[in-house]
C-alpha positions in Angstrom: 5.8 42.6 54.9 6.7 39.0 54.1 8.3 38.7 50.7 6.7 36.0 48.5 8.8 33.0 47.7 10.0 32.6 44.1 8.0 30.1 42.2 9.7 26.8 41.2 8.9 25.5 37.8 7.3 22.1 37.3 10.5 20.9 35.5 12.7 21.5 38.5 10.1 20.2 40.9 10.0 16.9 39.1 13.8 16.7 38.8 14.4 17.5 42.5 11.7 15.0 43.5 13.3 12.3 41.4 16.7 13.1 42.7 15.6 13.1 46.3 13.9 9.8 45.9 17.0 8.3 44.2 19.2 9.6 47.0 16.9 8.2 49.7 16.8 4.8 47.9 20.6 4.8 47.4 21.2 5.7 51.1 18.9 2.9 52.4 20.4 0.3 50.0 24.0 1.5 50.9 23.3 1.1 54.6 21.8 -2.4 54.1 24.7 -3.5 51.9 27.3 -2.0 54.2 25.8 -3.8 57.2 25.5 -7.1 55.4 29.1 -7.0 54.1 30.5 -5.7 57.3 28.7 -8.4 59.3 30.0 -11.1 57.0 33.6 -9.8 56.9 33.9 -8.9 60.6 32.2 -12.2 61.4 34.8 -14.2 59.5 37.7 -12.4 61.4 35.9 -12.9 64.7 35.3 -16.6 63.9 39.0 -17.1 63.2 40.1 -15.2 66.3 37.8 -17.3 68.5 39.2 -20.5 67.0 42.7 -19.3 67.9 41.4 -18.5 71.4 40.1 -22.1 71.8 43.4 -23.4 70.7 45.4 -21.1 73.1 43.2 -22.1 76.0 43.8 -25.8 75.3 47.6 -25.2 75.1 47.5 -23.1 78.3 45.6 -25.9 80.1 48.1 -28.6 79.1 51.1 -26.2 79.7 52.2 -26.4 76.1 53.9 -23.7 74.2 51.6 -21.3 72.3 54.0 -20.3 69.5 52.3 -19.5 66.2 49.3 -18.1 68.0 49.0 -14.4 68.9 48.0 -14.9 72.5 48.7 -12.7 75.5 48.0 -13.1 79.2 46.4 -10.1 80.9 47.3 -7.6 78.1 47.0 -4.0 79.3 45.6 -2.9 75.8 42.5 -5.2 76.2 39.4 -3.0 76.0 37.8 -2.4 79.4 34.4 -3.7 78.4 35.9 -7.0 77.3 37.8 -7.2 80.6 34.6 -6.8 82.6 33.0 -9.4 80.5 35.8 -11.9 81.2 35.8 -11.1 84.9 32.1 -12.2 85.0 33.3 -15.6 83.7 32.3 -15.2 80.1 34.2 -14.9 76.9 33.9 -12.4 74.0 35.5 -10.5 71.2 35.9 -6.9 70.3 37.8 -4.6 68.0 40.6 -2.7 69.7 44.2 -1.9 69.3 47.5 -3.6 70.1 50.8 -1.8 69.9 49.2 1.0 67.9 47.6 -1.3 65.3 43.9 -2.2 65.0 43.2 -5.8 66.0 40.3 -8.1 66.8 40.5 -9.2 70.4 39.1 -12.5 71.7 39.4 -13.2 75.5 38.3 -15.8 78.0 39.1 -16.7 81.6 42.2 -18.8 82.2 42.4 -19.6 85.8 42.9 -16.3 87.7 44.1 -14.6 84.5 42.7 -13.5 81.2 43.7 -15.3 78.0 43.5 -12.9 75.1 44.1 -13.6 71.4 44.4 -11.0 68.7 44.2 -11.0 64.9 45.2 -8.1 62.6 42.2 -6.0 61.7 43.8 -3.2 59.6 43.3 -4.9 56.2 39.7 -5.7 57.1 39.1 -2.0 58.1 40.7 -0.8 54.9 38.6 -3.2 52.9 35.4 -1.9 54.5 36.4 1.7 54.0 37.1 1.0 50.3 33.8 -0.7 50.0 32.0 2.2 51.6 33.7 4.6 49.2 32.6 2.5 46.3 29.0 2.5 47.6 29.1 6.3 48.0 30.6 6.8 44.5 28.0 4.5 43.0 25.2 6.3 44.8 26.5 9.7 43.6 26.8 8.5 40.0 23.4 6.9 40.1 21.8 10.0 41.6 23.4 12.2 39.0 22.3 9.9 36.2 18.8 9.7 37.5 18.6 13.5 38.1 19.7 14.2 34.5 17.2 11.7 33.2 14.5 13.2 35.4 15.4 16.7 34.3 15.3 15.7 30.6 11.9 14.0 31.0 10.6 16.9 33.1 11.8 19.3 30.5 9.9 17.5 27.8 6.8 17.4 29.8 7.2 21.1 30.8 7.8 22.1 27.2 4.7 20.4 26.0 2.6 21.9 28.9 4.1 25.3 28.1 3.1 24.9 24.4 -0.4 23.9 25.5 -0.7 26.9 27.8 0.6 29.2 25.0 -2.1 27.9 22.6 -4.7 28.3 25.3 -3.6 32.0 25.7 -3.8 32.5 21.9 -7.4 31.1 21.9 -8.3 33.4 24.8 -6.9 36.3 22.9 -9.2 35.4 20.0 -7.1 33.2 17.7 -9.6 30.4 17.4 -7.5 28.7 14.7 -4.7 27.9 17.2 -4.3 24.2 17.9 -1.8 22.3 20.0 -1.7 19.5 17.4 -0.5 21.9 14.7 2.4 23.1 17.0 3.5 19.8 18.5 2.9 17.6 15.5 0.2 15.1 14.6 -1.0 12.7 17.3 0.4 9.2 17.3 -1.6 6.3 15.9 -4.4 5.3 18.3 -5.2 8.9 19.2 -3.8 11.0 22.1 -5.3 8.8 24.7 -2.9 6.0 23.5 0.0 8.4 24.0 0.0 10.0 27.5 -2.0 12.3 29.7 -0.3 15.5 28.5 -1.3 14.7 24.9 -4.8 13.9 26.1 -5.1 17.3 27.8 -3.8 19.0 24.6 -6.3 17.1 22.4 -9.1 18.1 24.8 -8.0 21.7 24.5 -8.1 21.4 20.7 -11.5 19.8 20.9 -12.8 22.7 23.0 -11.3 25.3 20.7 -12.9 23.6 17.7 -16.3 23.4 19.3 -16.0 27.1 20.5 -14.9 28.1 17.0 -17.8 26.3 15.4 -20.3 27.9 17.7 -18.9 31.4 17.3 -18.9 31.0 13.5 -22.5 29.9 13.6 -23.4 32.9 15.7 -21.5 35.2 13.3 -23.3 33.7 10.3 -26.6 34.0 12.1 -26.0 37.7 12.9 -24.8 38.4 9.3 -27.8 36.6 7.8 -30.3 38.4 10.1 -28.8 41.7 9.2 -28.8 41.0 5.5 -32.4 39.8 5.6 -33.5 42.9 7.5 -31.6 45.3 5.2 -33.8 44.8 2.1 -37.2 45.1 3.7 -36.0 48.0 5.9 -34.8 49.9 2.8 -38.3 49.5 1.3 -40.0 50.6 4.5 -37.8 53.7 4.6 -38.8 54.5 1.1 -42.4 54.0 1.9 -42.2 56.2 5.0 -40.9 59.0 2.9 -44.3 59.1 1.1 -46.2 59.6 4.3 -47.7 63.1 4.8 -45.6 65.5 6.9 -46.3 65.6 10.6 -45.4 64.2 13.9 -46.3 60.6 13.1 -44.0 60.7 10.1 -41.1 62.1 12.2 -41.6 59.4 14.9 -41.7 56.6 12.3 -38.6 57.9 10.5 -36.7 58.3 13.7 -37.3 54.7 14.7 -36.7 53.4 11.2 -33.3 55.3 11.0 -32.4 53.8 14.4 -33.2 50.3 13.1 -31.3 51.0 10.0 -28.2 52.1 12.0 -28.5 48.9 14.1 -28.6 46.8 11.0 -25.6 48.5 9.5 -23.7 48.1 12.8 -24.5 44.4 12.9 -23.2 44.0 9.3 -20.0 45.8 10.2 -19.5 43.6 13.3 -20.0 40.4 11.2 -17.4 41.6 8.7 -15.0 42.4 11.5 -15.6 39.0 13.2 -15.0 37.1 9.9 -11.7 38.8 9.3 -12.8 40.1 6.0 -11.8 43.7 6.7 -8.4 45.0 5.6 -6.9 48.5 6.2 -6.0 50.8 3.3 -3.1 52.6 4.9 -1.8 56.0 4.0 0.3 58.7 5.7 -2.0 61.3 7.4 -1.4 64.3 9.6 -3.0 63.2 12.9 -4.1 66.6 14.2 -6.2 67.8 11.3 -7.6 64.3 10.8 -8.8 64.2 14.4 -10.2 67.7 14.3 -12.3 66.9 11.2 -13.5 63.6 12.6 -14.7 65.2 15.9 -16.3 68.1 14.2 -18.2 65.7 11.9 -20.0 64.2 14.9 -22.0 67.4 15.5 -21.3 67.4 19.2 -19.6 70.2 21.1 -16.3 68.6 21.8 -13.0 70.3 22.9 -10.1 69.2 20.6 -6.6 69.7 21.9 -3.5 69.1 19.8 -0.5 68.9 22.1 1.9 67.1 19.8 1.0 66.7 16.1 2.6 64.0 14.0 2.2 61.9 10.9 0.8 58.4 11.2 0.2 55.7 8.7 -3.5 54.7 9.0 -6.8 54.2 7.2 -8.5 57.5 7.5 -12.0 56.1 7.1 -11.6 53.5 9.8 -10.0 56.0 12.2 -12.9 58.4 11.6 -15.3 55.5 12.5 -13.4 54.8 15.7 -13.2 58.4 16.8 -16.9 59.0 16.0 -18.0 56.0 18.0 -15.8 57.0 21.0 -17.0 60.7 21.0 -20.7 59.8 20.5 -20.4 57.2 23.3 -18.9 59.9 25.6 -21.7 62.4 24.9 -24.5 59.8 25.2 -23.3 58.0 28.3 -21.0 60.5 30.0 -21.3 64.1 31.0 -19.6 67.2 29.5 -17.1 68.5 29.0 -15.9 65.9 26.5 -12.3 66.5 25.4 -10.2 64.8 22.6 -6.5 65.2 23.1 -3.8 64.4 20.6 -0.4 63.9 22.3 2.7 61.7 22.2 4.0 59.4 24.8 7.8 59.1 25.7 9.4 57.4 22.7 7.4 59.3 20.1 4.3 57.1 20.3 1.3 59.1 19.0 -1.9 58.9 21.2 -5.5 60.1 21.1 -7.4 60.4 24.3 -11.2 60.7 24.5 -12.5 61.7 27.9 -15.8 62.7 29.5 -16.6 63.6 33.1 -19.5 61.2 33.7 -19.6 58.1 36.0 -16.9 56.3 34.1 -16.8 52.9 32.5 -18.3 50.0 34.5 -15.9 47.5 36.1 -17.1 44.7 33.8 -16.1 46.6 30.7 -12.7 47.5 32.2 -12.1 43.9 33.0 -13.5 42.1 29.9 -13.7 44.8 27.3 -16.8 46.0 25.4 -19.5 43.4 24.8 -22.2 43.8 22.2 -25.8 44.4 23.5 -24.5 45.1 27.0 -24.6 48.6 28.5 -25.2 47.8 32.2 -23.6 50.9 33.7 -26.1 52.8 35.9 -26.1 56.5 34.9 -24.5 56.0 31.5 -27.7 55.8 29.5 -29.0 53.1 27.2 -27.7 51.6 24.0 -26.9 48.4 22.2 -23.2 48.2 23.2 -22.2 48.1 19.5 -20.3 51.4 19.2 -17.4 50.4 21.4 -17.4 46.9 20.0 -17.0 48.3 16.5 -14.3 50.7 17.7 -12.3 47.8 19.2 -12.7 45.8 16.0 -11.6 48.6 13.7 -8.6 49.4 16.0 -7.5 45.7 15.6 -7.8 46.0 11.8 -5.6 49.2 12.0 -3.1 47.5 14.4 -3.4 50.2 17.0 -4.1 49.8 20.7 -7.4 50.9 22.3 -7.5 51.0 26.1 -10.4 51.8 28.4 -9.8 53.3 31.8 -11.4 55.7 34.3 -9.7 59.0 35.3 -8.7 59.3 38.9 -10.9 62.4 39.3 -13.9 60.9 37.6 -14.9 60.2 34.0 -14.3 57.6 31.3 -11.0 57.7 29.3 -10.4 55.9 26.0 -6.8 55.9 24.8 -5.7 55.1 21.2 -2.0 54.3 20.9 -0.4 54.1 17.5 2.6 52.0 16.6 5.9 53.6 17.8 7.6 53.7 14.4 6.5 56.6 12.2 5.9 55.9 8.4 8.8 56.5 6.0 7.0 59.0 3.8 7.9 62.6 2.8 4.3 63.7 2.2 1.2 63.3 4.3 -2.5 63.7 3.5 -3.8 66.7 5.4 
């Protein structure tokens, strides 16, 4: 199996790209400058050597002494290519060596012989080498400086993008008050569009979060208002229904009215949870007896197993509400036997598991969590989808984890996980 390549962060991608471009530009410029300087320097030496060659040929033709000119007839050190060129009746110049030293040769035919003139080339070669070293050092320094500058700028961009992503995750998790502008500071004058593209993206995210928050708040207010408006006439209808004569019609009316009353109360509870108005009244409680009483109060035949009892700090009323909703949901939408198990994970983390043996939770619920007014699991019965939504909201108020999974051998499993640190109390409410 091919192992996936490790991901490279945007910061390093930008820094490496800037460095590579800088190195490429430095290499091209270095080659161009080297060629221009070498052509000029070597051309000057070649020009002087050819001038000496012309003088030596004139002196050779008139039979005059060639003292003061570095001329040699038929030198054995003359490069072979230059010899072939002269034998064809042409003149030329080439870098070679003479007596172990680098020289610039210039040669031309002189009768049946070769007249060659040489000029020292060692200083010129050392000058070009020093110049190449200076070009290479300058390129390295420039590439390092540009790489550091690119890394610095990329780090700033990456940090701002990371901040924006973190705020987006907070908004996804339900914190609709999170804003990038509050984390990164106020936008500059002229708005984010006058700043840069990253700021524009962050401002767009803030705008989307504000719009989403406004719509959700409007939905929450609508739900709360509808529930409140239904509560008063529903109470009157329940009182009026109690005056009806006994019989099957009265039972049917009362049954539907009580169902509508429970729905209204659930909507009011959800609106309070959504608004953040609920606060837990924590107290130390023995978990085993608390769970036993809560399950028994539902009136369903549920198997309660206490494998590891402990003391937790929680709000007993809210925990009763969570357990009741989970147990009722298991009996209504699952199949027996339904079992509630109190245990502890490694590390002393208290847990409560509610499990049935029905078709299990639907994939949409496992992926997105419970959603109000949605119970689209075939075979799990009908309902409003509010029970599990309320359980999740109350668990968030208590600061405990609520996880929904399906058992490997079938059935839905809901797991309550309490904070790992036990309360520092000497007594607990039984």
